[in-house]
C-alpha angles and dihedrals in degrees: 000000000000120000123209112269090239093055091138087076094052101033131043112236109221100176140001138186136179109259146165118229110215113228131183094283109350133042120225122220121225145105129304113212134191116210130172093281108004145064103214129193114200113187124215111248099257101134092236127104127355105339098184121113108244127202122195113198112225088231089061095057116100098178145344125213141134134266110219120221117277097007099115104052137270100295092050090048094050101036106028106044094267093151086076134053108261133197111242120203115191112204129211089247090062093254122123134213122206123201131186114210134167098238105036095175094052093045092047092050093047094048094046093047092049093050094047096043 
C-alpha cells in the first residue's frame, strides 16, 4: 500500500530511524517511520532503486522477526545486505519486507510495541 507523500499531515509520526529497504537487487536508503497505524518507508531521492514511499498497515503484518547474517545463501548475503542482521516483516499477502537499521533491537521493539498497542 502506498501512503501519500505528505503523510505527516495526515498521520502522527511517533518514531523514525534511518534505514535501508532491501529490494530484489539493490537496497534503498531512507527513513522508516511509525505512525498510529502504519510502518512507512520514505526513500531519500537518489534516483536509484524503488523511490516510492511505502506504507504497511499494521493490520497487514503477519509477523516480525530478524534474519541473521549469512542464513539465506550466498546471493542473499552479497546482494541483499545479508552481511548484517535485518528486520523481516512478513505480510498477510505472503510477501516480505526486509530493512537494515543500525539498532535492530531498538527498532524491533518499537515496531512490535506499536503494532500491539
